[in-house]
C-alpha positions as CSV (number, residue, x, y, z in Angstrom):
1,X,-82.9,-0.3,52.3
2,X,-81.4,2.7,50.8
3,X,-78.7,2.8,53.4
4,X,-77.8,-0.8,52.9
5,X,-77.5,-0.2,49.1
6,X,-75.2,2.8,49.5
7,X,-73.1,0.7,52.0
8,X,-72.7,-2.1,49.4
9,X,-71.7,0.4,46.7
10,X,-69.1,1.9,48.8
11,X,-67.8,-1.5,49.7
12,X,-67.6,-2.5,46.0
13,X,-65.7,0.7,45.2
14,X,-63.3,0.0,47.9
15,X,-62.6,-3.6,46.6
16,X,-62.1,-2.2,43.1
17,X,-59.4,0.3,44.4
18,X,-57.6,-2.5,46.2
19,X,-57.7,-4.9,43.2
20,X,-56.5,-2.1,40.9
21,X,-53.5,-1.3,43.2
22,X,-52.6,-4.9,43.4
23,X,-52.8,-5.3,39.6
24,X,-50.6,-2.2,39.2
25,X,-48.0,-3.5,41.7
26,X,-48.0,-7.0,40.7
27,X,-48.7,-7.1,36.9
28,X,-48.3,-3.6,35.2
29,X,-45.0,-2.5,36.9
30,X,-43.1,-5.7,36.2
31,X,-44.3,-5.7,32.6
32,X,-43.2,-2.2,32.1
33,X,-39.9,-2.8,33.9
34,X,-39.3,-6.0,31.8
35,X,-39.8,-4.1,28.5
36,X,-37.5,-1.2,29.5
37,X,-34.7,-3.4,31.0
38,X,-35.0,-5.8,28.0
39,X,-34.6,-3.0,25.6
40,X,-31.5,-1.9,27.4
41,X,-30.1,-5.4,27.3
42,X,-30.7,-5.7,23.5
43,X,-28.9,-2.4,22.9
44,X,-25.9,-3.3,24.9
45,X,-25.8,-6.9,23.4
46,X,-25.8,-5.3,19.8
47,X,-23.0,-2.9,20.8
48,X,-21.0,-5.7,22.4
49,X,-21.4,-7.9,19.3
50,X,-20.3,-5.2,16.9
51,X,-17.2,-4.4,19.0
52,X,-16.3,-8.1,19.0
53,X,-16.8,-8.5,15.4
54,X,-14.6,-5.5,14.6
55,X,-11.9,-6.6,17.0
56,X,-11.8,-10.1,15.5
57,X,-11.5,-8.9,11.9
58,X,-8.7,-6.5,12.8
59,X,-6.9,-9.2,14.9
60,X,-7.0,-11.7,12.0
61,X,-5.7,-9.1,9.7
62,X,-2.8,-8.4,12.0
63,X,-1.6,-12.0,11.9
64,X,0.7,-11.0,9.1
65,X,2.9,-9.2,11.6
66,X,5.5,-11.6,12.9
67,X,7.6,-14.4,11.7
68,X,6.4,-17.2,14.0
69,X,3.1,-18.1,15.7
70,X,4.0,-16.6,19.0
71,X,4.7,-13.2,17.7
72,X,1.7,-13.3,15.4
73,X,-0.5,-14.2,18.4
74,X,0.9,-11.3,20.5
75,X,0.3,-9.0,17.6
76,X,-3.3,-10.2,17.2
77,X,-4.1,-10.0,20.9
78,X,-2.8,-6.5,21.2
79,X,-4.8,-5.4,18.1
80,X,-8.0,-7.1,19.3
81,X,-7.7,-5.4,22.7
82,X,-7.1,-1.9,21.2
83,X,-10.1,-2.2,18.7
84,X,-12.4,-3.7,21.3
85,X,-11.6,-1.0,23.9
86,X,-12.2,1.6,21.5
87,X,-15.6,0.3,20.4
88,X,-16.8,-0.8,23.8
89,X,-15.1,1.3,26.6
90,X,-15.2,0.2,30.2
91,X,-18.2,1.4,32.1
92,X,-20.4,1.7,29.0
93,X,-24.0,2.5,30.2
94,X,-22.9,1.8,33.7
95,X,-21.9,-1.8,32.9
96,X,-19.5,-3.7,35.0
97,X,-17.4,-6.9,35.0
98,X,-16.2,-6.5,31.5
99,X,-14.2,-9.5,30.4
100,X,-12.8,-10.5,27.0
101,X,-10.4,-13.2,25.8
102,X,-8.5,-13.7,22.5
103,X,-7.2,-17.2,21.3
104,X,-5.3,-18.0,18.2
105,X,-5.2,-21.6,16.8
106,X,-3.3,-23.0,13.9
107,X,-4.1,-26.1,11.8
108,X,-1.7,-28.4,10.0
109,X,-2.4,-26.5,6.8
110,X,-1.2,-23.2,8.3
111,X,-4.7,-21.9,8.7
112,X,-4.8,-19.6,11.8
113,X,-8.1,-18.8,13.5
114,X,-8.8,-16.0,15.9
115,X,-11.6,-16.6,18.5
116,X,-12.8,-13.8,20.7
117,X,-15.2,-14.0,23.5
118,X,-16.5,-11.0,25.5
119,X,-19.1,-10.6,28.4
120,X,-20.4,-7.8,30.5
121,X,-22.8,-7.3,33.4
122,X,-25.7,-4.9,32.7
123,X,-27.5,-3.3,35.7
124,X,-31.2,-3.6,35.8
125,X,-33.5,-0.8,36.9
126,X,-37.1,-1.8,37.3
127,X,-36.5,-5.5,37.7
128,X,-34.8,-4.8,40.9
129,X,-38.3,-4.9,42.4
130,X,-38.2,-8.7,41.7
131,X,-34.8,-9.2,43.1
132,X,-32.9,-9.1,39.8
133,X,-30.0,-6.5,40.1
134,X,-28.1,-7.3,36.9
135,X,-27.8,-9.5,33.9
136,X,-24.9,-10.8,31.9
137,X,-24.7,-10.5,28.1
138,X,-22.0,-12.2,25.9
139,X,-20.8,-12.2,22.4
140,X,-18.3,-14.3,20.4
141,X,-16.4,-13.7,17.1
142,X,-14.2,-15.8,14.8
143,X,-12.1,-15.1,11.8
144,X,-9.5,-17.1,9.9
145,X,-6.7,-16.6,7.5
146,X,-4.1,-18.5,5.7
147,X,-0.6,-17.6,4.4
148,X,-0.1,-17.6,0.5
149,X,3.1,-19.2,-0.9
150,X,4.0,-17.5,-4.2
151,X,6.7,-18.6,-6.5
152,X,8.0,-16.7,-9.5
153,X,10.0,-18.6,-12.2
154,X,12.1,-16.5,-14.6
155,X,14.1,-17.8,-17.7
156,X,17.5,-16.4,-17.2
157,X,19.2,-18.2,-19.9
158,X,22.0,-16.8,-22.1
159,X,19.6,-16.2,-25.1
160,X,17.3,-14.1,-22.8
161,X,20.2,-12.3,-21.4
162,X,21.5,-11.5,-24.8
163,X,18.2,-10.1,-25.9
164,X,18.5,-7.7,-22.9
165,X,15.1,-8.6,-21.4
166,X,16.3,-10.3,-18.1
167,X,16.5,-7.1,-16.2
168,X,13.1,-6.0,-17.3
169,X,11.5,-9.3,-16.4
170,X,13.1,-9.4,-13.0
171,X,12.1,-5.9,-12.2
172,X,8.5,-6.6,-13.4
173,X,8.4,-9.8,-11.3
174,X,9.5,-7.9,-8.2
175,X,6.9,-5.2,-8.7
176,X,4.3,-7.9,-9.2
177,X,5.3,-9.7,-6.1
178,X,5.2,-6.6,-3.9
179,X,1.9,-5.6,-5.4
180,X,0.4,-9.1,-4.6
181,X,1.6,-8.8,-1.0
182,X,0.2,-5.3,-0.4
183,X,-3.1,-6.4,-2.0
184,X,-3.2,-9.5,0.2
185,X,-2.6,-7.5,3.3
186,X,-5.3,-4.9,2.4
187,X,-7.8,-7.6,1.5
188,X,-6.9,-10.9,3.4
189,X,-10.1,-12.7,3.0
190,X,-10.9,-12.8,-0.8
191,X,-8.4,-10.9,-2.9
192,X,-9.7,-9.8,-6.3
193,X,-8.5,-11.6,-9.3
194,X,-5.9,-9.4,-11.1
195,X,-6.6,-8.3,-14.7
196,X,-4.6,-9.7,-17.5
197,X,-2.2,-7.2,-18.9
198,X,-0.9,-7.3,-22.5
199,X,2.9,-7.3,-23.1
200,X,4.3,-4.4,-25.0
201,X,5.3,-4.6,-28.5
202,X,9.0,-4.2,-27.8
203,X,8.8,-7.1,-25.3
204,X,7.1,-9.4,-27.7
205,X,9.7,-8.5,-30.4
206,X,12.6,-9.1,-28.0
207,X,11.2,-12.6,-27.0
208,X,10.6,-13.5,-30.7
209,X,14.3,-12.6,-31.5
210,X,15.6,-14.5,-28.5
211,X,13.5,-17.6,-29.6
212,X,14.9,-17.4,-33.2
213,X,18.5,-17.1,-32.0
214,X,18.0,-20.2,-29.7
215,X,16.5,-22.2,-32.6
216,X,19.4,-21.0,-34.9
217,X,21.9,-22.1,-32.2
218,X,20.2,-25.5,-31.9
219,X,20.2,-26.2,-35.7
220,X,23.7,-25.1,-35.9
221,X,24.7,-27.5,-33.2
222,X,22.8,-30.4,-34.9
223,X,24.3,-29.6,-38.2
224,X,27.9,-29.4,-36.9
225,X,27.3,-32.8,-35.0
226,X,26.0,-34.5,-38.2
């Protein structure tokens, strides 16, 4: 009886070892491999998405370079490629088959939209045991901008010229125009509202005197006509 009991115990121990080996090979290793390879995929996906976003924003900002849509598209494509390559170089973490495309579309209201799509193949390590050698991750970014048409109207009548303020007003308008253009190029999405500036006392006095002279000339013309 004792010999039979010991034989049964040895048989049970052998079965436990076989079941444990099968569990490690079939369950534990794939779970650990999935966790590690999944983490690598997540990191590369985040890096790819950040590179696409940066390249898309830089590409939309460079749309101001060029006088027509074709030259602006060429500038946007070159800028997107340089920014994306700098942020996500080829072969990053042994990735392969890196592809990215940049497209520029324009609406009837002169709103131009840059769309960028990128994808890359990430090699898998532990999941090769299940026949999966690689996985593809992708990212997409989009940014839009619209040109601003600005018109400046200046009173250049004889009364303003006699007051000697025309040259000052023209120079101030030119400075304001270039400041607005530079500010728009620096912040193309939502430019800050400019602060109101008070006119100097000399400018106000010159405008009042010019207005008085215009009214005097008007009354003189009416009086002579009567």
